[in-house]
C-alpha positions in Angstrom: 0.0 0.0 0.0 0.9 3.6 -0.4 -0.1 5.9 2.5 -0.7 9.6 2.4 0.4 11.0 5.7 -1.1 14.5 6.3 0.9 16.6 8.7 3.8 14.2 8.1 6.5 16.9 8.6 5.3 17.7 12.1 6.6 16.4 15.4 4.3 13.4 15.6 3.9 13.1 11.9 7.6 12.7 11.2 7.8 9.9 13.7 4.9 8.2 12.0 6.5 8.5 8.6 9.7 6.9 9.9 7.9 4.1 11.6 5.8 3.4 8.5 8.8 3.4 6.1 10.8 1.5 8.6 8.1 -1.2 8.5 8.3 -1.4 4.7 5.3 0.7 4.0 5.4 3.4 1.2 4.7 6.9 2.5 3.9 10.2 0.8 3.7 13.3 3.0 1.1 16.1 2.5 1.8 19.1 4.7 1.3 22.9 4.5 4.5 23.4 6.5 2.8 25.9 8.8 4.4 24.1 11.7 6.0 21.1 9.9 9.7 21.0 8.9 10.6 19.4 5.6 14.1 18.4 6.9 12.5 15.9 9.3 11.5 13.6 6.4 13.6 10.6 5.4 15.3 10.8 2.1 13.2 9.4 -0.7 9.8 10.3 0.9 7.8 12.6 -1.4 6.5 15.8 0.0 3.4 17.5 -1.4 3.0 21.0 0.1 -0.6 21.9 0.4 -3.6 22.4 2.7 -6.3 19.9 3.4 -8.7 22.7 2.5 -7.4 22.6 -1.1 -9.6 19.9 -2.7 -7.8 20.1 -6.1 -4.4 19.7 -4.6 -5.5 16.8 -2.6 -7.1 15.1 -5.6 -3.9 15.5 -7.6 -1.7 14.1 -4.8 -4.0 11.1 -4.3 -4.0 10.3 -8.0 -0.4 11.1 -8.8 1.0 8.8 -6.1 -1.6 6.0 -6.3 -2.6 6.5 -2.6 -4.5 3.5 -1.1 -4.5 4.6 2.6 -4.5 7.8 4.5 -3.1 8.6 8.0 -4.5 12.0 8.9 -2.5 14.0 11.5 -2.8 17.5 10.1 -4.8 19.7 12.5 -4.7 22.7 14.7 -4.1 21.5 18.3 -3.7 24.3 20.9 -6.5 24.2 23.4 -6.3 27.8 24.4 -6.1 29.1 20.9 -9.2 27.0 20.0 -11.1 28.9 22.7 -10.1 32.2 21.2 -10.6 31.1 17.6 -13.3 28.4 17.4 -14.3 29.2 13.8 -10.7 28.8 12.7 -10.4 25.4 14.4 -13.7 24.1 13.0 -12.6 25.2 9.5 -9.2 23.7 9.7 -10.0 20.5 11.6 -13.5 19.7 10.4 -13.8 21.2 7.0 -10.3 20.1 6.1 -11.2 16.5 7.2 -14.5 16.6 5.3 -12.7 17.6 2.1 -10.0 15.0 2.6 -12.5 12.2 3.2 -14.5 13.3 0.1 -11.4 13.2 -2.1 -10.0 10.0 -0.6 -13.2 8.0 -1.1 -13.6 9.3 -4.6 -10.1 8.2 -5.3 -10.8 4.6 -4.1 -8.8 4.8 -0.9 -9.6 1.8 1.3 -8.1 2.7 4.8 -8.2 5.8 6.9 -6.4 6.4 10.2 -7.5 9.5 12.2 -5.3 11.3 14.8 -7.7 11.9 17.7 -7.1 12.9 21.3 -7.9 12.3 24.9 -9.3 15.8 24.8 -12.5 14.2 23.6 -13.1 12.9 27.1 -13.1 16.3 28.9 -12.9 15.8 32.7 -13.6 12.0 33.2 -14.3 11.1 36.8 -12.7 7.6 36.6 -9.4 6.0 37.5 -8.9 4.6 34.0 -10.4 6.1 30.9 -11.8 3.4 28.5 -13.1 3.9 25.0 -16.6 3.7 26.5 -16.0 6.6 28.9 -18.5 9.4 28.0 -17.0 12.0 25.7 -17.7 15.5 27.0 -14.9 17.8 25.5 -14.2 21.1 27.2 -12.7 23.1 24.3 -13.4 23.7 20.7 -10.2 21.7 20.0 -11.6 18.6 21.8 -15.0 19.2 20.1 -13.4 19.1 16.6 -11.6 15.9 17.5 -14.8 14.2 18.6 -16.8 15.5 15.6 -13.9 14.3 13.4 -14.3 10.8 14.8 -18.1 10.9 14.0 -17.4 12.0 10.5 -14.8 9.3 9.9 -16.9 6.5 11.3 -20.0 7.7 9.4 -18.0 7.8 6.1 -16.8 4.3 6.8 -20.3 3.0 7.4 -21.6 4.7 4.2 -18.7 3.7 1.9 -17.0 0.6 3.3 -13.9 2.6 4.2 -11.9 0.9 6.9 -11.3 3.4 9.7 -9.3 3.8 12.9 -9.6 6.7 15.4 -6.6 6.8 17.7 -7.1 8.8 20.9 -3.6 10.0 22.0 -2.9 10.8 25.6 0.2 13.0 26.5 2.8 12.6 23.8 6.5 13.2 24.7 10.1 12.2 23.8 11.8 11.7 20.5 13.3 8.9 18.5 16.3 11.1 17.7 17.3 14.7 18.6 16.4 16.1 15.2 12.8 14.8 15.5 12.2 16.4 18.9 9.2 18.6 19.7 10.1 22.2 18.9 7.0 23.7 20.6 6.6 24.7 24.2 3.0 23.8 24.7 3.4 20.5 26.5 4.6 20.0 30.1 8.1 18.6 29.4 9.3 21.3 26.9 7.6 23.9 29.1 9.7 22.8 32.1 12.8 22.7 29.8 12.2 26.3 28.8 12.0 27.4 32.5 15.1 25.5 33.5 17.0 26.9 30.5 16.1 30.4 31.8 17.1 29.4 35.3 13.5 30.0 36.4 11.4 27.8 38.5 8.9 25.5 36.7 5.3 26.2 37.4 2.6 24.0 38.8 -1.0 25.1 38.3 -2.7 23.9 41.5 -1.6 21.5 44.2 -4.9 20.9 45.9 -6.4 18.2 43.6 -7.6 14.9 45.0 -4.4 13.1 43.9 -1.6 11.6 46.0 0.6 14.8 45.9 -2.2 17.3 45.1 -1.1 17.9 41.5 -2.7 16.7 38.3 -2.0 13.2 37.1 -1.6 12.4 33.4 -0.7 9.4 31.2 2.5 10.1 29.1 3.2 8.1 25.9 6.5 8.0 24.1 6.2 9.3 20.5 8.0 6.3 19.2 5.4 4.0 20.8 2.7 6.2 19.4 4.2 5.9 15.9 4.3 2.2 16.1 0.7 2.1 17.1 -0.1 3.8 13.8 1.7 1.1 11.9 -0.2 -1.6 13.8 -3.5 0.2 13.1 -2.7 0.8 9.4 -1.9 -2.9 8.9 -5.0 -4.0 10.8 -7.2 -2.0 8.5 -5.4 -3.3 5.4 -6.0 -6.9 6.4 -9.7 -6.3 7.4 -11.7 -4.3 4.9 -14.6 -2.5 6.4 -13.2 -2.6 9.9 -13.8 0.2 12.4 -11.5 0.8 15.4 -11.6 3.4 18.2 -8.6 3.0 20.4 -6.8 4.8 23.3 -3.0 5.2 22.9 -1.5 5.4 26.4 0.3 3.4 29.0 -2.2 2.9 31.8 0.2 4.6 34.2 -0.3 8.0 35.7 2.5 10.5 36.6 1.8 13.7 38.5 3.0 17.1 37.5 5.2 17.4 40.5 6.7 14.0 40.0 7.4 14.8 36.3 9.1 18.1 37.3 11.3 16.2 39.8 12.3 13.7 37.2 13.1 16.4 34.6 15.3 18.1 37.2 17.1 14.8 37.9 17.7 14.0 34.2 18.8 17.5 33.2 21.1 18.1 36.2 19.0 21.0 37.5 17.7 21.5 41.0 15.0 24.1 40.8 11.9 23.4 42.8 8.6 24.4 41.2 6.4 27.3 42.3 2.7 26.7 42.7 0.1 29.0 41.3 -3.7 28.7 41.1 -5.5 26.1 39.1 -6.2 26.6 35.5 -9.8 26.4 34.5 -10.8 23.0 33.0 -7.9 21.0 34.2 -9.1 17.5 35.3 -7.4 16.0 38.4 -6.6 12.7 36.7 -6.7 11.4 33.1 -5.1 8.0 32.6 -5.8 5.6 29.7 -6.9 2.1 29.8 -4.8 0.5 27.0 -6.4 -2.9 27.2 -8.4 -2.6 24.0 -5.5 -1.7 21.7 -3.4 -4.6 23.2 -6.3 -7.0 22.5 -7.1 -5.7 19.0 -3.6 -5.0 17.7 -1.1 -6.7 20.0 0.4 -3.2 20.7 1.9 -2.2 24.0 4.0 0.8 25.0 7.7 -0.1 25.5 9.2 3.2 26.7 9.0 4.7 30.2 8.9 8.3 31.4 12.7 8.3 31.9 13.1 7.5 28.2 10.8 10.3 27.3 12.5 13.0 29.3 16.1 12.0 28.3 15.3 11.8 24.6 13.4 15.0 24.7 16.2 16.8 26.5 18.7 15.7 23.9 16.4 17.3 21.3 16.1 20.4 23.4 19.9 20.7 23.7 20.2 20.4 19.9 18.2 23.6 19.5 19.4 25.3 22.7 23.0 24.2 23.2 23.7 26.9 25.8 21.3 25.1 28.1 24.1 22.6 28.8 26.7 25.1 30.0 26.1 25.2 33.7 25.0 21.7 34.6 26.5 19.3 32.0 23.0 17.8 31.3 24.2 15.9 28.2 26.2 13.7 30.6 23.4 13.5 33.1 20.7 12.7 30.5 22.8 9.7 29.3 23.7 8.5 32.8 20.0 8.4 34.0 18.6 6.5 31.1 
């Protein structure tokens, strides 16, 4: 098969491209490069620069490269921005998906993997979030992910398209430094940024009903996440008409305070966090049940939090080499793996 990977030059997308090609699958990347980086792509992987809102460009790419499956990662993904710009998020994430599905089914594509999110669940009041946990998203971003799932599954039922909706939990780490997350919107790079500035990391609320009072989350290594895409893509190929909705997580929670302590240890810093007020909408605990994906696909996460932090730090140092001057974190990151 030949897979069109939208958003394939992004942080997660580039890992998915490498995992797919490493598994012997043929990949073509479709990316508008608004946040993606072409240099992340392996040699020999074609890049089509375009938006999912451009129906003609999509149709041309699908036909020219003989696409038989799609992995759709391209989307806007900042929760706060989605609250400020809901129309923009619905246009990019829902209308872009609708056009892509329309063009893909017209081109005879047989399999479709959607990048979804744990944001579809909102504030679940359960120890482990299963795929049956009610979805009550708290932001326009989460709403677009849930509506996107509905659209993908409805298209599958109507056309026979095989579909998989993969609900990611908190993604971190890097397969290699050049593939590291360049943004500072997730916890680990946010802590790196503070430590690099010799400033204390921030905790938003320490009065939650959790063991240490701080929020608990499920962190998944981006390499494991990429391998889950390979497993899902192959499952769809072997079972026409199949429909999957799967959590991608570890089933283990780590608190914000614990994560900051671990980042300090890996990087060689010793800056205790400062505690501020809660952020609106932050649930106390969101941890995945990963039982279904193990049963359906035989997939299970292989990397732990230490791997995530150490690999992410090496990527951070590649972009911010001065961060290593005072503490020798390159040595520390390697010694603590």
